C-alpha positions in Angstrom: -11.1 20.3 17.1 -10.8 16.7 17.1 -12.6 14.1 14.7 -13.0 10.7 14.3 -11.5 8.7 10.9 -12.3 5.6 9.2 -10.2 3.9 7.0 -12.1 0.7 5.1 -9.6 -1.9 4.7 -9.0 -3.9 0.9 -7.9 -7.1 0.7 -4.6 -8.3 2.4 -6.1 -5.9 6.0 -3.4 -6.8 8.1 -0.7 -5.6 5.7 -3.2 -2.8 4.5 -3.3 -1.5 8.3 0.3 -2.0 8.8 0.6 0.4 5.7 -1.7 2.9 6.4 -0.1 3.4 10.3 3.2 3.8 9.1 2.0 6.2 6.7 0.1 8.1 9.3 3.1 7.9 11.9 5.1 9.5 9.2 2.7 12.2 8.5 0.2 13.4 10.7 -0.1 13.5 15.0 -3.0 11.4 15.7 -4.5 9.8 18.9 -5.3 5.9 19.3 -5.0 3.3 16.3 -7.5 0.8 16.2 -8.2 -1.9 13.8 -11.1 -3.7 13.9 -11.9 -6.6 11.3 -12.0 -4.7 7.8 -11.4 -0.8 9.3 -9.3 1.2 11.1 -10.2 4.0 13.1 -8.0 7.3 14.6 -8.9 10.3 15.9 -7.0 13.6 15.0 -6.8 17.3 14.5 -6.2 17.4 11.0 -8.2 18.7 8.7 -10.8 17.0 6.5 -9.3 17.4 3.3 -5.6 16.2 4.8 -7.0 12.9 6.1 -8.7 12.3 2.9 -5.9 13.3 0.4 -4.1 9.8 1.7 -6.5 8.3 -0.5 -3.8 9.3 -2.7 -1.0 7.8 -1.4 -2.6 4.2 0.2 -2.7 1.2 -1.6 -4.1 -1.0 0.6 -7.8 1.6 2.1 -10.4 2.0 0.2 -12.9 4.8 1.7 -11.9 7.2 4.1 -14.8 8.4 6.1 -15.2 11.4 9.2 -17.7 10.3 12.4 -20.6 12.4 11.9 -23.2 10.2 14.1 -23.3 7.3 17.2 -25.8 5.6 18.4 -28.8 4.0 15.9 -28.1 4.3 12.3 -31.0 5.0 10.8 -31.8 7.9 13.2 -27.8 9.0 12.7 -28.5 9.3 9.4 -32.1 11.2 9.7 -30.2 13.5 12.1 -27.3 14.6 9.6 -29.5 14.8 6.7 -31.8 17.9 8.6 -28.8 19.5 9.6 -27.1 18.9 5.8 -29.6 18.3 3.7 -28.5 16.6 0.5 -30.3 15.4 -2.9 -28.3 11.9 -3.5 -27.8 9.4 -0.3 -25.8 6.5 -0.5 -25.1 4.2 2.3 -22.2 1.3 2.6 -23.1 -1.0 5.7 -19.8 -2.5 7.0 -20.6 -3.1 10.5 -19.9 -6.5 12.1 -23.7 -8.2 11.8 -24.9 -6.3 8.8 -28.0 -4.3 8.8 -30.7 -5.1 6.3 -30.5 -2.2 3.7 -34.4 -2.1 3.2 -34.7 -0.6 6.8 -33.3 2.6 5.2 -36.9 3.2 3.0 -38.4 4.1 6.2 -35.6 6.8 6.4 -36.7 8.2 2.7 -40.5 7.9 4.0 -39.7 9.3 7.3 -37.6 12.7 5.6 -40.5 13.4 2.7 -42.9 13.7 5.6 -40.1 16.3 7.1 -40.6 18.1 3.6 -36.6 16.7 2.9 -36.4 14.7 -0.5 -33.6 12.1 -0.9 -32.9 9.8 -4.0 -31.3 6.7 -1.6 -28.4 5.1 -4.5 -28.6 1.0 -2.9 -25.7 -1.2 -3.4 -26.1 -3.6 -7.0 -24.8 -6.1 -5.2 -24.0 -7.2 -1.5 -23.9 -4.1 1.6 -21.4 -1.8 0.4 -21.4 0.4 -2.8 -18.0 0.4 -4.6 -16.2 3.4 -6.5 -18.1 2.6 -9.9 -21.6 3.2 -8.3 -20.5 6.2 -5.8 -18.5 8.2 -8.8 -21.4 7.5 -11.4 -23.6 9.0 -9.0 -21.4 12.2 -7.9 -21.9 11.2 -4.0 -18.7 12.4 -2.7 -18.9 15.8 -4.9 -22.6 16.3 -5.0 -24.7 13.8 -2.8 -23.4 12.1 0.3 -22.1 8.4 1.1 -22.6 7.1 4.7 -20.5 4.1 6.1 -21.9 2.2 9.0 -19.5 0.4 10.8 -19.3 -0.1 14.5 -22.1 1.6 16.2 -21.3 4.5 14.3 -22.0 6.6 10.8 -18.9 8.2 9.0 -19.4 10.5 6.0 -16.7 9.2 3.2 -14.6 11.9 2.4 -12.3 9.7 -0.5 -12.7 6.8 -2.5 -9.9 4.5 -3.5 -9.3 5.6 -7.5 -9.3 2.2 -9.4 -8.9 2.8 -12.2 -5.8 4.4 -12.1 -4.1 1.0 -10.7 -5.8 -1.0 -13.4 -4.7 1.5 -16.1 -0.9 1.2 -14.7 -1.7 -2.5 -14.4 -3.5 -3.4 -17.8 -2.5 -0.2 -19.8 0.9 0.2 -20.2 2.5 -0.9 -23.2 4.1 -4.4 -21.9 2.9 -7.1 -19.6 4.2 -10.0 -18.8 2.2 -12.8 -17.1 5.4 -14.3 -15.5 7.2 -11.5 -14.6 4.5 -9.0 -14.2 2.0 -9.9 -11.9 2.7 -8.6 -8.7 -0.6 -6.7 -7.9 -0.3 -2.8 -8.0 -2.4 -2.3 -5.1 0.3 -4.7 -3.1 3.6 -3.2 -4.9 2.2 0.1 -3.4 1.6 -1.1 -0.3 5.5 -2.7 -0.2 6.7 0.9 -1.4 5.0 2.7 1.3 6.1 0.4 4.0 9.5 0.2 2.8 9.7 3.9 2.4 8.0 5.0 5.9 10.6 2.7 7.9 13.5 4.0 6.5 12.5 7.9 6.6 11.7 6.6 10.1 15.0 5.1 11.1 17.0 8.3 9.7 15.4 10.5 11.5 16.0 8.6 14.6 19.1 8.8 13.1 18.8 12.8 13.7 17.8 12.9 16.7 20.1 10.9 18.4 22.7 12.9 17.0 21.1 16.3 18.0 20.8 14.8 21.6 24.1 14.5 21.6 24.8 17.8 20.3 22.1 19.6 22.8 20.5 20.8 20.3 16.6 20.9 19.7 15.3 17.3 18.7 13.4 16.5 15.8 9.9 14.8 16.9 8.4 14.5 13.4 10.0 13.6 10.5 7.0 15.7 8.7 10.2 18.5 8.7 12.4 16.4 7.1 12.0 15.8 3.2 14.9 13.7 2.1 15.1 12.4 -1.1 14.4 8.9 -1.5 14.7 5.8 -4.4 13.8 2.9 -4.8 15.6 0.0 -5.7 14.2 -3.4 -7.7 16.9 -5.9 -8.6 14.3 -8.3 -10.2 12.0 -5.6 -11.6 10.1 -7.4 -14.2 7.7 -5.5 -16.6 8.1 -3.4 -12.9 5.0 -3.1 -11.3 6.8 -2.1 -8.5 8.6 0.9 -9.9 6.0 2.2 -11.5 3.6 2.2 -8.2 7.2 4.1 -6.6 7.6 6.2 -9.6 3.6 7.5 -8.9 4.4 8.6 -5.0 7.1 10.6 -6.4 10.5 8.2 -5.6 13.3 8.3 -8.2 13.5 4.4 -8.7 15.7 2.0 -10.5 15.4 -1.5 -11.6 17.3 -4.3 -12.6 16.9 -7.6 -14.2 18.2 -11.0 -15.6 16.3 -10.8 -18.4 17.0 -8.4 -21.4 13.3 -8.9 -22.4 12.1 -7.7 -19.4 15.0 -5.1 -18.6 13.2 -4.1 -22.0 9.5 -4.1 -21.1 10.6 -2.1 -18.3 11.9 0.8 -20.1 8.9 0.9 -21.9 6.6 1.0 -19.3 8.6 3.3 -16.9 9.3 5.5 -20.1 5.1 5.3 -21.1 4.4 6.1 -17.2 6.5 9.7 -16.9 4.7 11.0 -19.3 1.3 10.5 -17.7 2.5 11.2 -14.7 3.9 14.5 -16.3 0.4 15.7 -16.7 -1.2 14.4 -13.6 1.3 16.3 -11.4 0.9 19.6 -13.6 -2.5 19.5 -12.6 -1.8 19.2 -8.9 -4.0 15.7 -9.1 -1.1 14.4 -6.4 -1.2 15.7 -3.3 1.9 15.4 -0.5 4.0 14.0 -2.8 7.9 14.1 -2.2 9.0 15.6 -5.6 6.8 17.8 -8.0 9.1 17.6 -10.8 9.3 13.8 -12.6 11.2 11.2 -11.3 14.5 9.9 -12.2 14.3 6.4 -13.6 17.1 3.6 -14.6 16.7 0.1 -15.6 19.4 -2.4 -16.9 20.3 -5.9 -17.1 21.6 -7.8 -14.2 22.5 -10.8 -12.1 20.8 -10.0 -8.8 22.5 -12.6 -7.0 25.9 -11.8 -8.5 26.1 -7.7 -10.2 26.0 -4.5 -8.8 22.5 -3.4 -9.3 22.7 -0.1 -7.6 23.9 1.7 -11.2 25.3 5.0 -10.4 24.3 5.1 -6.9 27.4 5.3 -5.6 27.9 9.0 -7.1 25.1 10.3 -5.0 25.5 11.2 -1.3 22.1 12.0 1.1 20.2 10.0 -0.4 17.9 7.2 1.2 17.7 4.2 -0.5 15.4 1.0 -0.6 15.0 -2.4 -1.8 11.5 -3.2 -2.5 11.7 -6.4 -5.3 9.3 -9.8 -5.3 12.1 -12.8 -7.0 11.2 -15.7 -8.3 8.4 -17.5 -6.6 8.5 -21.2 -8.5 6.4 -22.8 -11.3 2.6 -21.4 -11.3 0.4 -24.0 -9.9 -3.7 -24.7 -10.4 -4.1 -27.3 -7.7 -2.5 -27.9 -4.0 0.6 -29.4 -3.4 1.6 -32.3 -1.1 3.6 -31.1 1.8 6.5 -33.1 0.7 6.4 -31.3 -2.6 6.4 -27.6 -1.1 9.5 -28.1 1.2 11.2 -29.8 -2.3 10.4 -27.2 -4.8 10.5 -24.2 -1.8 14.1 -25.6 -0.7 15.8 -25.7 -4.2 14.4 -21.7 -4.5 16.2 -20.6 -1.3 19.2 -20.7 -3.0 18.2 -17.7 -5.4 17.0 -15.8 -2.1 19.9 -16.4 -0.1 22.3 -15.6 -2.6 20.7 -12.4 -3.4 20.5 -11.3 0.0 24.6 -12.3 0.4 25.1 -9.8 -2.7 22.7 -7.2 -1.5 24.9 -6.9 1.8 27.9 -7.3 0.1 27.3 -4.4 -2.5 26.0 -1.9 0.5 29.9 -2.8 2.1 31.7 -2.3 -1.2 29.6 1.0 -2.5 29.5 2.2 1.5 25.7 2.4 0.8 23.5 1.4 3.5 20.1 -0.5 2.2 19.0 -0.2 5.8 15.0 -1.7 4.7 14.1 -3.9 2.4 10.8 -5.5 1.4 10.9 -9.0 -0.4 8.2 -12.0 -1.3 8.9 -14.8 -0.4 6.7 -17.7 -1.8 4.4 -19.7 0.2 2.2 -22.9 -1.6 -1.4 -24.2 -0.5 -1.2 -28.2 0.5 -3.6 -30.6 0.1 -2.9 -31.8 3.9 -4.0 -28.0 4.7 -1.7 -25.1 5.8 0.6 -23.1 4.2 4.4 -24.2 3.9 6.5 -21.2 3.2 10.2 -20.6 2.1 10.6 -17.5 4.9 10.3 -19.7 7.8 12.7 -22.4 6.3 14.8 -20.2 6.2 14.8 -17.5 8.2 17.7 -19.1 10.8 20.0 -18.5 7.5 18.7 -15.1 7.3 19.4 -14.1 10.4 23.4 -15.1 10.1 23.4 -13.2 7.3 22.8 -10.1 9.4 18.9 -9.4 8.8 16.6 -8.9 10.7 12.9 -8.8 10.5 10.8 -5.4 10.6 7.5 -6.3 10.2 5.4 -9.8 8.7 5.6 -11.8 7.2 2.3 -10.2 5.7 0.1 -13.3 3.7 -1.4 -12.0 0.3 -3.5 -13.8 -2.3 -6.9 -15.1 -2.5 -8.6 -18.2 -1.6 -7.8 -20.0 -4.7 -4.5 -19.0 -5.1 -2.3 -21.8 -4.4 1.0 -19.9 -5.0 0.3 -17.4 -2.0 2.9 -14.2 -1.2 4.5 -13.5 2.0 6.2 -10.1 2.9 8.5 -9.1 5.0 10.4 -6.3 5.9 14.0 -6.8 6.5 16.8 -4.4 8.0 20.6 -5.5 7.8 22.9 -3.9 9.7 25.9 -2.4 7.7 
């Protein structure tokens, strides 16, 4: 039986929607994929538990729900509670024209007249319940949260575990404001879109080989479970590596700073112990590997040195690069367009030298790094609008043999002067 599912997207909705589609494409059979502002919906015959389990993988999705009713939202919720009584009920309104949640008191009164008592859980601020409110009231396990959106009502199946991201961000032993500022959710989205693209490319290559040989075509990469290594040559304190490890990938990190390498090593050792406990309890689902992932970190200049570190010894392994180079000096106020262009021009050599070195390494070691996720800086100007590094050097990047697969996806809060532009690139060997 086909069901409709909703995914509530967090910050950077364009990137979150792209991540979601890539993960779904690699894991499930599904129908139409529709994105509307803060949400995406699909139709699939997959089990609800399988869909809910995606919350443990995704970085940009904050809630997942299943359709339970359509039409007037109070009537739909009323009917569902009558059919499946529950005591604790929460409602979050994600519709384009938010409803007045005061109307839900009439729901409680109408149900009481029919002999059904409920306890309403109201958002403390705004129109939606946050993770803390949902978990403290046990709405997923012992109650129910309804998501109102697009003239439909959904039951929440899963909520993002924000506390785990916070723990990896602030709970790790070493945290550097200058080399470890990449938000964990963004790091996770970057890892997901890159690894998904690499796996999808590999499936297409295998399909082409099967077609040429006359054998059966592989129709889904779910039947392929390749070992995969995520490489971050500007690792800082290791946020990208931590997220990749949590997803079950082997990781290789490097940085020109010895201090950053020492701190990354401490953080990865700490997290290895953390995920050992989690995996033994089977709290993570659909991972690539049931055991601990391999990791290594060393000092290297990404613009000159080899940062593969033993990867040439391992065959039949997919490798991707996910990284954020230096974004320039932190800024508290907007700069002029001229100043932005000048500063970004100074950073261009770093990025181009890295891309030149990366292509050289893939050639020398015959290790095709087919997919690269790279963050480029973009500065807010007081004349209005963003000035980004990628747009300034896009032609030079193409001349080096790199092709854009997706992006740029802009990431950053409104008050931040330095924004991130996330690009997914591929390179010809």
